[in-house]
N, CA, C, O and CB atoms as a CASP TS submission, in Angstrom:
PFRMAT TS
TARGET T0000
AUTHOR 0000-0000-0000
METHOD Language model
MODEL 1
PARENT N/A
ATOM      1  N   UNK     1     -28.425   4.707   9.478  1.00  0.00           N
ATOM      2  CA  UNK     1     -26.947   5.166  10.322  1.00  0.00           C
ATOM      3  C   UNK     1     -26.182   5.308   9.849  1.00  0.00           C
ATOM      4  O   UNK     1     -25.057   4.835  10.010  1.00  0.00           O
ATOM      5  CB  UNK     1     -26.325   4.565  11.140  1.00  0.00           C
ATOM      6  N   UNK     2     -26.743   6.324   8.784  1.00  0.00           N
ATOM      7  CA  UNK     2     -25.445   6.847   8.068  1.00  0.00           C
ATOM      8  C   UNK     2     -25.410   8.524   8.612  1.00  0.00           C
ATOM      9  O   UNK     2     -25.940   9.323   7.840  1.00  0.00           O
ATOM     10  CB  UNK     2     -25.593   6.664   6.109  1.00  0.00           C
ATOM     11  N   UNK     3     -25.090   8.823   9.301  1.00  0.00           N
ATOM     12  CA  UNK     3     -25.288  10.342  10.419  1.00  0.00           C
ATOM     13  C   UNK     3     -23.372  10.860   9.872  1.00  0.00           C
ATOM     14  O   UNK     3     -22.343  10.192   9.775  1.00  0.00           O
ATOM     15  CB  UNK     3     -25.615   9.740  13.105  1.00  0.00           C
ATOM     16  N   UNK     4     -23.693  12.383   9.630  1.00  0.00           N
ATOM     17  CA  UNK     4     -22.096  12.562   9.428  1.00  0.00           C
ATOM     18  C   UNK     4     -20.579  12.329  10.126  1.00  0.00           C
ATOM     19  O   UNK     4     -19.820  13.138   9.593  1.00  0.00           O
ATOM     20  CB  UNK     4     -22.055  13.617   9.312  1.00  0.00           C
ATOM     21  N   UNK     5     -20.307  12.021  10.505  1.00  0.00           N
ATOM     22  CA  UNK     5     -19.186  12.270  11.446  1.00  0.00           C
ATOM     23  C   UNK     5     -17.786  12.939  11.699  1.00  0.00           C
ATOM     24  O   UNK     5     -16.876  12.431  12.355  1.00  0.00           O
ATOM     25  CB  UNK     5     -18.976  11.448  11.611  1.00  0.00           C
ATOM     26  N   UNK     6     -17.767  13.931  11.190  1.00  0.00           N
ATOM     27  CA  UNK     6     -17.478  15.363  10.831  1.00  0.00           C
ATOM     28  C   UNK     6     -16.121  15.498  11.402  1.00  0.00           C
ATOM     29  O   UNK     6     -15.389  16.406  11.008  1.00  0.00           O
ATOM     30  CB  UNK     6     -18.553  16.486  11.428  1.00  0.00           C
ATOM     31  N   UNK     7     -15.687  14.552  12.416  1.00  0.00           N
ATOM     32  CA  UNK     7     -14.687  14.642  13.964  1.00  0.00           C
ATOM     33  C   UNK     7     -13.768  13.890  13.668  1.00  0.00           C
ATOM     34  O   UNK     7     -12.552  13.793  13.836  1.00  0.00           O
ATOM     35  CB  UNK     7     -15.278  14.098  15.489  1.00  0.00           C
ATOM     36  N   UNK     8     -14.838  13.211  13.044  1.00  0.00           N
ATOM     37  CA  UNK     8     -13.569  11.231  12.509  1.00  0.00           C
ATOM     38  C   UNK     8     -13.045  11.485  11.311  1.00  0.00           C
ATOM     39  O   UNK     8     -13.784  11.633  10.337  1.00  0.00           O
ATOM     40  CB  UNK     8     -14.592   9.245  12.060  1.00  0.00           C
ATOM     41  N   UNK     9     -11.973  11.552  11.236  1.00  0.00           N
ATOM     42  CA  UNK     9     -10.560  11.579  10.417  1.00  0.00           C
ATOM     43  C   UNK     9     -11.241  10.005   8.835  1.00  0.00           C
ATOM     44  O   UNK     9     -11.735  10.093   7.711  1.00  0.00           O
ATOM     45  CB  UNK     9      -8.614  10.817  12.093  1.00  0.00           C
ATOM     46  N   UNK    10     -10.784   8.716   9.851  1.00  0.00           N
ATOM     47  CA  UNK    10     -11.342   7.968   9.571  1.00  0.00           C
ATOM     48  C   UNK    10     -12.502   7.027   8.523  1.00  0.00           C
ATOM     49  O   UNK    10     -12.586   6.005   7.842  1.00  0.00           O
ATOM     50  CB  UNK    10     -11.335   8.203  10.178  1.00  0.00           C
ATOM     51  N   UNK    11     -13.403   8.438   9.070  1.00  0.00           N
ATOM     52  CA  UNK    11     -15.537   8.334   7.779  1.00  0.00           C
ATOM     53  C   UNK    11     -14.525   8.043   6.678  1.00  0.00           C
ATOM     54  O   UNK    11     -13.524   8.633   6.271  1.00  0.00           O
ATOM     55  CB  UNK    11     -17.144  10.562   7.216  1.00  0.00           C
ATOM     56  N   UNK    12     -15.137   6.942   6.355  1.00  0.00           N
ATOM     57  CA  UNK    12     -15.791   6.856   5.112  1.00  0.00           C
ATOM     58  C   UNK    12     -14.046   5.884   4.711  1.00  0.00           C
ATOM     59  O   UNK    12     -13.878   5.819   3.494  1.00  0.00           O
ATOM     60  CB  UNK    12     -16.422   8.752   4.164  1.00  0.00           C
ATOM     61  N   UNK    13     -13.152   5.366   5.349  1.00  0.00           N
ATOM     62  CA  UNK    13     -11.709   4.861   4.684  1.00  0.00           C
ATOM     63  C   UNK    13     -12.119   3.412   4.606  1.00  0.00           C
ATOM     64  O   UNK    13     -11.476   3.017   3.633  1.00  0.00           O
ATOM     65  CB  UNK    13     -10.130   5.132   5.688  1.00  0.00           C
ATOM     66  N   UNK    14     -12.756   2.476   5.024  1.00  0.00           N
ATOM     67  CA  UNK    14     -12.238   1.181   5.091  1.00  0.00           C
ATOM     68  C   UNK    14     -10.666   0.798   5.370  1.00  0.00           C
ATOM     69  O   UNK    14      -9.585   1.207   4.947  1.00  0.00           O
ATOM     70  CB  UNK    14     -12.597   0.677   3.908  1.00  0.00           C
ATOM     71  N   UNK    15     -11.149  -0.303   6.400  1.00  0.00           N
ATOM     72  CA  UNK    15      -9.997  -0.788   6.517  1.00  0.00           C
ATOM     73  C   UNK    15      -9.014  -1.482   5.884  1.00  0.00           C
ATOM     74  O   UNK    15      -7.965  -1.715   6.483  1.00  0.00           O
ATOM     75  CB  UNK    15     -10.100  -1.180   7.114  1.00  0.00           C
ATOM     76  N   UNK    16      -9.259  -2.001   4.306  1.00  0.00           N
ATOM     77  CA  UNK    16      -8.768  -2.331   3.655  1.00  0.00           C
ATOM     78  C   UNK    16      -8.157  -1.273   3.097  1.00  0.00           C
ATOM     79  O   UNK    16      -6.939  -1.371   2.952  1.00  0.00           O
ATOM     80  CB  UNK    16      -9.328  -3.017   3.167  1.00  0.00           C
ATOM     81  N   UNK    17      -8.786  -0.110   2.684  1.00  0.00           N
ATOM     82  CA  UNK    17      -7.896   0.820   2.450  1.00  0.00           C
ATOM     83  C   UNK    17      -6.167   1.231   2.901  1.00  0.00           C
ATOM     84  O   UNK    17      -5.040   1.490   2.478  1.00  0.00           O
ATOM     85  CB  UNK    17      -8.626   1.596   2.796  1.00  0.00           C
ATOM     86  N   UNK    18      -7.061   1.038   4.138  1.00  0.00           N
ATOM     87  CA  UNK    18      -5.637   1.777   5.099  1.00  0.00           C
ATOM     88  C   UNK    18      -4.980   0.484   4.677  1.00  0.00           C
ATOM     89  O   UNK    18      -3.755   0.595   4.729  1.00  0.00           O
ATOM     90  CB  UNK    18      -5.726   2.177   7.230  1.00  0.00           C
ATOM     91  N   UNK    19      -5.255  -0.313   4.408  1.00  0.00           N
ATOM     92  CA  UNK    19      -3.629  -1.279   4.887  1.00  0.00           C
ATOM     93  C   UNK    19      -3.453  -1.213   3.570  1.00  0.00           C
ATOM     94  O   UNK    19      -2.249  -1.454   3.471  1.00  0.00           O
ATOM     95  CB  UNK    19      -3.524  -3.161   5.709  1.00  0.00           C
ATOM     96  N   UNK    20      -3.959  -1.004   2.224  1.00  0.00           N
ATOM     97  CA  UNK    20      -3.388  -1.220   1.288  1.00  0.00           C
ATOM     98  C   UNK    20      -2.328  -0.227   1.070  1.00  0.00           C
ATOM     99  O   UNK    20      -1.205  -0.491   0.641  1.00  0.00           O
ATOM    100  CB  UNK    20      -4.206  -1.374   0.410  1.00  0.00           C
ATOM    101  N   UNK    21      -3.005   1.564   1.575  1.00  0.00           N
ATOM    102  CA  UNK    21      -2.609   2.666   1.679  1.00  0.00           C
ATOM    103  C   UNK    21      -1.022   1.633   2.385  1.00  0.00           C
ATOM    104  O   UNK    21      -0.038   1.187   1.795  1.00  0.00           O
ATOM    105  CB  UNK    21      -3.758   3.917   2.613  1.00  0.00           C
ATOM    106  N   UNK    22      -1.316   1.601   3.434  1.00  0.00           N
ATOM    107  CA  UNK    22       0.346   1.104   4.536  1.00  0.00           C
ATOM    108  C   UNK    22       1.386   0.574   3.868  1.00  0.00           C
ATOM    109  O   UNK    22       2.593   0.801   3.953  1.00  0.00           O
ATOM    110  CB  UNK    22       0.194  -0.205   5.736  1.00  0.00           C
ATOM    111  N   UNK    23       0.637  -0.314   3.052  1.00  0.00           N
ATOM    112  CA  UNK    23       1.689  -1.395   2.633  1.00  0.00           C
ATOM    113  C   UNK    23       2.357  -0.850   0.795  1.00  0.00           C
ATOM    114  O   UNK    23       3.228  -1.266   0.031  1.00  0.00           O
ATOM    115  CB  UNK    23       0.633  -3.267   2.632  1.00  0.00           C
ATOM    116  N   UNK    24       1.348   0.255   0.781  1.00  0.00           N
ATOM    117  CA  UNK    24       2.226   0.495  -1.000  1.00  0.00           C
ATOM    118  C   UNK    24       3.343   1.645  -0.468  1.00  0.00           C
ATOM    119  O   UNK    24       4.467   1.782  -0.951  1.00  0.00           O
ATOM    120  CB  UNK    24       0.852   1.442  -2.731  1.00  0.00           C
ATOM    121  N   UNK    25       2.745   2.482   0.697  1.00  0.00           N
ATOM    122  CA  UNK    25       3.700   3.446   1.581  1.00  0.00           C
ATOM    123  C   UNK    25       5.089   3.231   1.876  1.00  0.00           C
ATOM    124  O   UNK    25       6.079   3.909   1.600  1.00  0.00           O
ATOM    125  CB  UNK    25       3.215   3.559   2.825  1.00  0.00           C
ATOM    126  N   UNK    26       4.907   1.748   2.719  1.00  0.00           N
ATOM    127  CA  UNK    26       5.915   1.237   3.563  1.00  0.00           C
ATOM    128  C   UNK    26       6.535   0.126   3.399  1.00  0.00           C
ATOM    129  O   UNK    26       7.529  -0.192   4.051  1.00  0.00           O
ATOM    130  CB  UNK    26       5.557   1.146   4.600  1.00  0.00           C
ATOM    131  N   UNK    27       5.890  -0.720   2.319  1.00  0.00           N
ATOM    132  CA  UNK    27       6.423  -1.890   2.339  1.00  0.00           C
ATOM    133  C   UNK    27       5.892  -2.931   3.480  1.00  0.00           C
ATOM    134  O   UNK    27       5.510  -2.619   4.608  1.00  0.00           O
ATOM    135  CB  UNK    27       7.780  -1.632   2.418  1.00  0.00           C
ATOM    136  N   UNK    28       5.950  -4.049   3.003  1.00  0.00           N
ATOM    137  CA  UNK    28       5.414  -4.726   4.666  1.00  0.00           C
ATOM    138  C   UNK    28       6.985  -5.215   6.232  1.00  0.00           C
ATOM    139  O   UNK    28       7.231  -5.363   7.429  1.00  0.00           O
ATOM    140  CB  UNK    28       4.404  -6.856   3.991  1.00  0.00           C
ATOM    141  N   UNK    29       7.684  -5.238   4.323  1.00  0.00           N
ATOM    142  CA  UNK    29       9.309  -5.565   6.038  1.00  0.00           C
ATOM    143  C   UNK    29       8.891  -4.049   6.588  1.00  0.00           C
ATOM    144  O   UNK    29       8.532  -4.191   7.757  1.00  0.00           O
ATOM    145  CB  UNK    29      12.077  -5.632   5.360  1.00  0.00           C
ATOM    146  N   UNK    30       8.815  -2.865   6.250  1.00  0.00           N
ATOM    147  CA  UNK    30       8.722  -1.341   7.583  1.00  0.00           C
ATOM    148  C   UNK    30       7.573  -1.533   8.315  1.00  0.00           C
ATOM    149  O   UNK    30       7.498  -1.538   9.544  1.00  0.00           O
ATOM    150  CB  UNK    30       8.489   0.482   6.915  1.00  0.00           C
ATOM    151  N   UNK    31       6.760  -1.678   7.595  1.00  0.00           N
ATOM    152  CA  UNK    31       5.426  -2.368   8.042  1.00  0.00           C
ATOM    153  C   UNK    31       5.505  -3.120   9.432  1.00  0.00           C
ATOM    154  O   UNK    31       5.172  -2.758  10.560  1.00  0.00           O
ATOM    155  CB  UNK    31       4.987  -3.453   6.929  1.00  0.00           C
ATOM    156  N   UNK    32       5.914  -3.984   9.082  1.00  0.00           N
ATOM    157  CA  UNK    32       6.358  -4.894  10.305  1.00  0.00           C
ATOM    158  C   UNK    32       7.259  -4.847  11.269  1.00  0.00           C
ATOM    159  O   UNK    32       7.383  -5.675  12.172  1.00  0.00           O
ATOM    160  CB  UNK    32       6.668  -5.830   9.988  1.00  0.00           C
ATOM    161  N   UNK    33       8.063  -3.636  11.051  1.00  0.00           N
ATOM    162  CA  UNK    33       9.066  -2.895  11.900  1.00  0.00           C
ATOM    163  C   UNK    33       7.973  -1.430  12.723  1.00  0.00           C
ATOM    164  O   UNK    33       8.064  -1.004  13.874  1.00  0.00           O
ATOM    165  CB  UNK    33      10.596  -2.244  10.611  1.00  0.00           C
ATOM    166  N   UNK    34       7.270  -1.095  11.901  1.00  0.00           N
ATOM    167  CA  UNK    34       6.606  -0.243  13.463  1.00  0.00           C
ATOM    168  C   UNK    34       5.859  -0.766  13.761  1.00  0.00           C
ATOM    169  O   UNK    34       5.434  -0.564  14.899  1.00  0.00           O
ATOM    170  CB  UNK    34       6.008   1.089  13.617  1.00  0.00           C
ATOM    171  N   UNK    35       5.065  -2.045  12.675  1.00  0.00           N
ATOM    172  CA  UNK    35       4.011  -2.764  14.475  1.00  0.00           C
ATOM    173  C   UNK    35       3.882  -3.967  14.539  1.00  0.00           C
ATOM    174  O   UNK    35       3.122  -4.804  14.053  1.00  0.00           O
ATOM    175  CB  UNK    35       2.248  -2.427  14.779  1.00  0.00           C
ATOM    176  N   UNK    36       4.769  -3.954  15.239  1.00  0.00           N
ATOM    177  CA  UNK    36       4.997  -5.531  15.675  1.00  0.00           C
ATOM    178  C   UNK    36       3.960  -6.755  15.857  1.00  0.00           C
ATOM    179  O   UNK    36       3.598  -7.243  16.928  1.00  0.00           O
ATOM    180  CB  UNK    36       5.543  -5.477  16.939  1.00  0.00           C
ATOM    181  N   UNK    37       3.651  -7.053  14.832  1.00  0.00           N
ATOM    182  CA  UNK    37       3.176  -8.510  14.733  1.00  0.00           C
ATOM    183  C   UNK    37       2.976  -9.386  14.042  1.00  0.00           C
ATOM    184  O   UNK    37       2.563  -9.189  12.899  1.00  0.00           O
ATOM    185  CB  UNK    37       2.479  -8.684  14.978  1.00  0.00           C
ATOM    186  N   UNK    38       3.163 -10.388  14.433  1.00  0.00           N
ATOM    187  CA  UNK    38       2.830 -11.264  13.284  1.00  0.00           C
ATOM    188  C   UNK    38       2.291 -11.439  11.528  1.00  0.00           C
ATOM    189  O   UNK    38       2.712 -12.159  10.622  1.00  0.00           O
ATOM    190  CB  UNK    38       2.152 -11.688  13.821  1.00  0.00           C
ATOM    191  N   UNK    39       0.969 -10.219  11.601  1.00  0.00           N
ATOM    192  CA  UNK    39       0.338 -10.967  10.417  1.00  0.00           C
ATOM    193  C   UNK    39       1.125  -9.792   9.049  1.00  0.00           C
ATOM    194  O   UNK    39       0.517  -9.677   7.985  1.00  0.00           O
ATOM    195  CB  UNK    39      -1.853 -10.981  10.573  1.00  0.00           C
ATOM    196  N   UNK    40       2.418  -9.047   9.262  1.00  0.00           N
ATOM    197  CA  UNK    40       3.206  -8.074   9.197  1.00  0.00           C
ATOM    198  C   UNK    40       4.388  -8.573   8.524  1.00  0.00           C
ATOM    199  O   UNK    40       4.965  -8.107   7.541  1.00  0.00           O
ATOM    200  CB  UNK    40       3.415  -7.515  10.424  1.00  0.00           C
ATOM    201  N   UNK    41       4.744  -9.963   9.464  1.00  0.00           N
ATOM    202  CA  UNK    41       5.816 -10.568   9.200  1.00  0.00           C
ATOM    203  C   UNK    41       6.135 -11.993   8.738  1.00  0.00           C
ATOM    204  O   UNK    41       6.947 -12.601   8.041  1.00  0.00           O
ATOM    205  CB  UNK    41       6.310 -10.381  10.077  1.00  0.00           C
ATOM    206  N   UNK    42       5.443 -12.123   9.229  1.00  0.00           N
ATOM    207  CA  UNK    42       5.503 -13.760   8.605  1.00  0.00           C
ATOM    208  C   UNK    42       4.398 -13.544   7.293  1.00  0.00           C
ATOM    209  O   UNK    42       3.564 -12.663   7.088  1.00  0.00           O
ATOM    210  CB  UNK    42       4.803 -15.254  10.006  1.00  0.00           C
ATOM    211  N   UNK    43       4.770 -14.702   6.546  1.00  0.00           N
ATOM    212  CA  UNK    43       4.452 -14.345   5.179  1.00  0.00           C
ATOM    213  C   UNK    43       2.625 -13.647   5.262  1.00  0.00           C
ATOM    214  O   UNK    43       1.474 -13.977   5.545  1.00  0.00           O
ATOM    215  CB  UNK    43       4.685 -15.991   4.109  1.00  0.00           C
ATOM    216  N   UNK    44       3.517 -12.412   4.750  1.00  0.00           N
ATOM    217  CA  UNK    44       1.729 -11.591   5.408  1.00  0.00           C
ATOM    218  C   UNK    44       1.038 -10.819   3.671  1.00  0.00           C
ATOM    219  O   UNK    44       1.675 -10.393   2.708  1.00  0.00           O
ATOM    220  CB  UNK    44       2.215  -9.467   7.193  1.00  0.00           C
ATOM    221  N   UNK    45      -0.548 -10.924   3.911  1.00  0.00           N
ATOM    222  CA  UNK    45      -1.398 -10.699   2.596  1.00  0.00           C
ATOM    223  C   UNK    45      -2.162  -9.568   3.410  1.00  0.00           C
ATOM    224  O   UNK    45      -2.080  -9.242   4.594  1.00  0.00           O
ATOM    225  CB  UNK    45      -2.441 -12.171   1.868  1.00  0.00           C
ATOM    226  N   UNK    46      -2.910  -9.099   2.393  1.00  0.00           N
ATOM    227  CA  UNK    46      -3.988  -8.111   2.369  1.00  0.00           C
ATOM    228  C   UNK    46      -5.161  -9.684   3.325  1.00  0.00           C
ATOM    229  O   UNK    46      -5.963  -9.777   4.255  1.00  0.00           O
ATOM    230  CB  UNK    46      -4.496  -7.316   0.175  1.00  0.00           C
ATOM    231  N   UNK    47      -4.849 -10.114   2.833  1.00  0.00           N
ATOM    232  CA  UNK    47      -6.459 -11.158   3.320  1.00  0.00           C
ATOM    233  C   UNK    47      -5.985 -11.072   4.785  1.00  0.00           C
ATOM    234  O   UNK    47      -6.443 -10.127   5.426  1.00  0.00           O
ATOM    235  CB  UNK    47      -6.714 -13.306   2.596  1.00  0.00           C
ATOM    236  N   UNK    48      -5.004 -12.044   5.516  1.00  0.00           N
ATOM    237  CA  UNK    48      -5.206 -12.668   6.556  1.00  0.00           C
ATOM    238  C   UNK    48      -5.413 -11.393   7.122  1.00  0.00           C
ATOM    239  O   UNK    48      -6.527 -11.095   7.554  1.00  0.00           O
ATOM    240  CB  UNK    48      -4.231 -13.652   7.066  1.00  0.00           C
ATOM    241  N   UNK    49      -4.047 -10.261   7.188  1.00  0.00           N
ATOM    242  CA  UNK    49      -4.050  -8.789   7.883  1.00  0.00           C
ATOM    243  C   UNK    49      -5.075  -7.837   8.808  1.00  0.00           C
ATOM    244  O   UNK    49      -5.185  -7.120   9.803  1.00  0.00           O
ATOM    245  CB  UNK    49      -3.906  -8.054   6.899  1.00  0.00           C
ATOM    246  N   UNK    50      -5.763  -8.463   7.587  1.00  0.00           N
ATOM    247  CA  UNK    50      -6.973  -7.818   7.499  1.00  0.00           C
ATOM    248  C   UNK    50      -8.415  -8.758   8.737  1.00  0.00           C
ATOM    249  O   UNK    50      -9.263  -8.234   9.460  1.00  0.00           O
ATOM    250  CB  UNK    50      -7.297  -7.890   5.575  1.00  0.00           C
ATOM    251  N   UNK    51      -8.140 -10.092   8.507  1.00  0.00           N
ATOM    252  CA  UNK    51      -8.908 -10.927   9.355  1.00  0.00           C
ATOM    253  C   UNK    51      -8.043 -11.024  10.997  1.00  0.00           C
ATOM    254  O   UNK    51      -8.676 -11.565  11.904  1.00  0.00           O
ATOM    255  CB  UNK    51      -9.061 -12.512   8.484  1.00  0.00           C
ATOM    256  N   UNK    52      -6.758 -10.540  11.272  1.00  0.00           N
ATOM    257  CA  UNK    52      -6.206 -11.117  12.070  1.00  0.00           C
ATOM    258  C   UNK    52      -7.126  -9.095  12.849  1.00  0.00           C
ATOM    259  O   UNK    52      -8.088  -8.953  13.603  1.00  0.00           O
ATOM    260  CB  UNK    52      -4.194 -11.860  11.760  1.00  0.00           C
ATOM    261  N   UNK    53      -6.606  -8.466  12.463  1.00  0.00           N
ATOM    262  CA  UNK    53      -7.072  -6.788  12.893  1.00  0.00           C
ATOM    263  C   UNK    53      -8.835  -6.586  12.792  1.00  0.00           C
ATOM    264  O   UNK    53      -9.429  -5.679  13.375  1.00  0.00           O
ATOM    265  CB  UNK    53      -6.234  -5.473  11.524  1.00  0.00           C
ATOM    266  N   UNK    54      -9.117  -7.027  12.428  1.00  0.00           N
ATOM    267  CA  UNK    54     -10.674  -7.486  12.445  1.00  0.00           C
ATOM    268  C   UNK    54     -10.686  -7.526  13.819  1.00  0.00           C
ATOM    269  O   UNK    54     -10.819  -6.624  14.646  1.00  0.00           O
ATOM    270  CB  UNK    54     -11.185  -8.971  11.679  1.00  0.00           C
ATOM    271  N   UNK    55     -10.436  -9.370  13.997  1.00  0.00           N
ATOM    272  CA  UNK    55     -10.622  -9.195  15.655  1.00  0.00           C
ATOM    273  C   UNK    55      -9.863  -8.429  16.794  1.00  0.00           C
ATOM    274  O   UNK    55     -10.227  -8.195  17.946  1.00  0.00           O
ATOM    275  CB  UNK    55     -10.514 -10.366  16.142  1.00  0.00           C
ATOM    276  N   UNK    56      -8.907  -8.164  16.256  1.00  0.00           N
ATOM    277  CA  UNK    56      -8.092  -7.665  17.437  1.00  0.00           C
ATOM    278  C   UNK    56      -7.929  -5.828  17.362  1.00  0.00           C
ATOM    279  O   UNK    56      -7.533  -5.158  16.408  1.00  0.00           O
ATOM    280  CB  UNK    56      -6.431  -8.524  17.325  1.00  0.00           C
ATOM    281  N   UNK    57      -8.323  -5.427  18.530  1.00  0.00           N
ATOM    282  CA  UNK    57      -8.944  -4.351  18.365  1.00  0.00           C
ATOM    283  C   UNK    57      -7.765  -3.304  18.790  1.00  0.00           C
ATOM    284  O   UNK    57      -8.018  -2.127  18.537  1.00  0.00           O
ATOM    285  CB  UNK    57     -10.301  -4.346  19.158  1.00  0.00           C
ATOM    286  N   UNK    58      -6.751  -3.532  19.285  1.00  0.00           N
ATOM    287  CA  UNK    58      -5.494  -3.082  19.739  1.00  0.00           C
ATOM    288  C   UNK    58      -5.008  -2.775  18.530  1.00  0.00           C
ATOM    289  O   UNK    58      -4.866  -1.637  18.084  1.00  0.00           O
ATOM    290  CB  UNK    58      -4.645  -4.007  20.553  1.00  0.00           C
ATOM    291  N   UNK    59      -4.717  -3.926  17.924  1.00  0.00           N
ATOM    292  CA  UNK    59      -3.756  -3.764  16.502  1.00  0.00           C
ATOM    293  C   UNK    59      -4.041  -2.528  15.285  1.00  0.00           C
ATOM    294  O   UNK    59      -3.560  -1.624  14.602  1.00  0.00           O
ATOM    295  CB  UNK    59      -3.965  -5.257  15.633  1.00  0.00           C
ATOM    296  N   UNK    60      -5.597  -3.560  15.761  1.00  0.00           N
ATOM    297  CA  UNK    60      -6.520  -1.861  14.281  1.00  0.00           C
ATOM    298  C   UNK    60      -6.309  -0.631  14.914  1.00  0.00           C
ATOM    299  O   UNK    60      -6.099   0.176  14.008  1.00  0.00           O
ATOM    300  CB  UNK    60      -8.844  -1.720  13.970  1.00  0.00           C
ATOM    301  N   UNK    61      -6.268  -0.205  15.737  1.00  0.00           N
ATOM    302  CA  UNK    61      -5.865   0.929  17.017  1.00  0.00           C
ATOM    303  C   UNK    61      -4.453   1.738  15.786  1.00  0.00           C
ATOM    304  O   UNK    61      -4.496   2.630  14.939  1.00  0.00           O
ATOM    305  CB  UNK    61      -4.982  -0.207  19.153  1.00  0.00           C
ATOM    306  N   UNK    62      -3.192   0.696  16.391  1.00  0.00           N
ATOM    307  CA  UNK    62      -2.049   1.186  15.814  1.00  0.00           C
ATOM    308  C   UNK    62      -2.098   0.933  14.528  1.00  0.00           C
ATOM    309  O   UNK    62      -1.623   1.908  13.946  1.00  0.00           O
ATOM    310  CB  UNK    62      -0.920   0.728  16.336  1.00  0.00           C
ATOM    311  N   UNK    63      -2.551  -0.176  13.507  1.00  0.00           N
ATOM    312  CA  UNK    63      -2.748   0.741  12.149  1.00  0.00           C
ATOM    313  C   UNK    63      -3.509   2.136  11.685  1.00  0.00           C
ATOM    314  O   UNK    63      -2.908   2.852  10.884  1.00  0.00           O
ATOM    315  CB  UNK    63      -3.305  -0.041  11.382  1.00  0.00           C
ATOM    316  N   UNK    64      -4.533   2.456  12.060  1.00  0.00           N
ATOM    317  CA  UNK    64      -5.410   2.986  11.887  1.00  0.00           C
ATOM    318  C   UNK    64      -3.957   4.999  12.985  1.00  0.00           C
ATOM    319  O   UNK    64      -3.568   5.920  12.266  1.00  0.00           O
ATOM    320  CB  UNK    64      -7.236   1.786  12.672  1.00  0.00           C
ATOM    321  N   UNK    65      -3.782   4.977  13.812  1.00  0.00           N
ATOM    322  CA  UNK    65      -2.774   5.890  14.246  1.00  0.00           C
ATOM    323  C   UNK    65      -1.674   6.057  12.791  1.00  0.00           C
ATOM    324  O   UNK    65      -1.641   7.066  12.087  1.00  0.00           O
ATOM    325  CB  UNK    65      -1.981   5.185  15.767  1.00  0.00           C
ATOM    326  N   UNK    66      -0.920   4.949  12.600  1.00  0.00           N
ATOM    327  CA  UNK    66      -0.138   4.896  11.730  1.00  0.00           C
ATOM    328  C   UNK    66      -0.414   5.766  10.395  1.00  0.00           C
ATOM    329  O   UNK    66       0.377   6.572   9.904  1.00  0.00           O
ATOM    330  CB  UNK    66      -0.027   3.648  11.569  1.00  0.00           C
ATOM    331  N   UNK    67      -1.778   5.416   9.880  1.00  0.00           N
ATOM    332  CA  UNK    67      -2.328   5.582   8.590  1.00  0.00           C
ATOM    333  C   UNK    67      -2.473   7.711   8.741  1.00  0.00           C
ATOM    334  O   UNK    67      -2.201   8.633   7.972  1.00  0.00           O
ATOM    335  CB  UNK    67      -4.177   4.368   8.444  1.00  0.00           C
ATOM    336  N   UNK    68      -3.165   7.600  10.483  1.00  0.00           N
ATOM    337  CA  UNK    68      -3.046   8.296  10.867  1.00  0.00           C
ATOM    338  C   UNK    68      -2.249  10.003  10.480  1.00  0.00           C
ATOM    339  O   UNK    68      -2.603  11.124  10.116  1.00  0.00           O
ATOM    340  CB  UNK    68      -2.872   7.562  11.499  1.00  0.00           C
ATOM    341  N   UNK    69      -1.026   9.279  10.841  1.00  0.00           N
ATOM    342  CA  UNK    69       0.541  10.293  10.964  1.00  0.00           C
ATOM    343  C   UNK    69       0.707  10.606  10.173  1.00  0.00           C
ATOM    344  O   UNK    69       0.920  11.815  10.084  1.00  0.00           O
ATOM    345  CB  UNK    69       1.831   9.966  11.275  1.00  0.00           C
ATOM    346  N   UNK    70       0.759   9.408   8.442  1.00  0.00           N
ATOM    347  CA  UNK    70       1.065   9.568   7.235  1.00  0.00           C
ATOM    348  C   UNK    70       0.149  10.572   6.277  1.00  0.00           C
ATOM    349  O   UNK    70       0.516  11.082   5.219  1.00  0.00           O
ATOM    350  CB  UNK    70       1.118   8.301   6.804  1.00  0.00           C
ATOM    351  N   UNK    71      -0.566  10.653   6.637  1.00  0.00           N
ATOM    352  CA  UNK    71      -2.302  11.807   5.872  1.00  0.00           C
ATOM    353  C   UNK    71      -1.909  12.866   6.414  1.00  0.00           C
ATOM    354  O   UNK    71      -2.069  13.823   5.657  1.00  0.00           O
ATOM    355  CB  UNK    71      -4.336  11.516   6.479  1.00  0.00           C
ATOM    356  N   UNK    72      -1.335  13.209   7.673  1.00  0.00           N
ATOM    357  CA  UNK    72      -1.044  14.466   7.552  1.00  0.00           C
ATOM    358  C   UNK    72      -2.323  15.057   8.407  1.00  0.00           C
ATOM    359  O   UNK    72      -2.482  16.256   8.635  1.00  0.00           O
ATOM    360  CB  UNK    72      -0.857  14.914   5.984  1.00  0.00           C
ATOM    361  N   UNK    73      -3.291  13.904   8.882  1.00  0.00           N
ATOM    362  CA  UNK    73      -4.385  14.218   9.753  1.00  0.00           C
ATOM    363  C   UNK    73      -3.770  14.962  11.432  1.00  0.00           C
ATOM    364  O   UNK    73      -4.582  15.289  12.297  1.00  0.00           O
ATOM    365  CB  UNK    73      -5.270  12.612   9.928  1.00  0.00           C
TER
END
């Protein structure tokens, strides 16, 4: 299952890497304003946010979209 994915800009980038980049780029407060989910607004942490995002496809999609907009893709 190690097929190449040339059209997938997120190939090889983990959700944790995406989240850490966004927190570094925006900070938790701004991230909570950009994406209105409680795990970014109330006592945020990488661990709790990852748990929520892995179970919530719509929220994960928003995080990935924000990451791609900021990375110039």
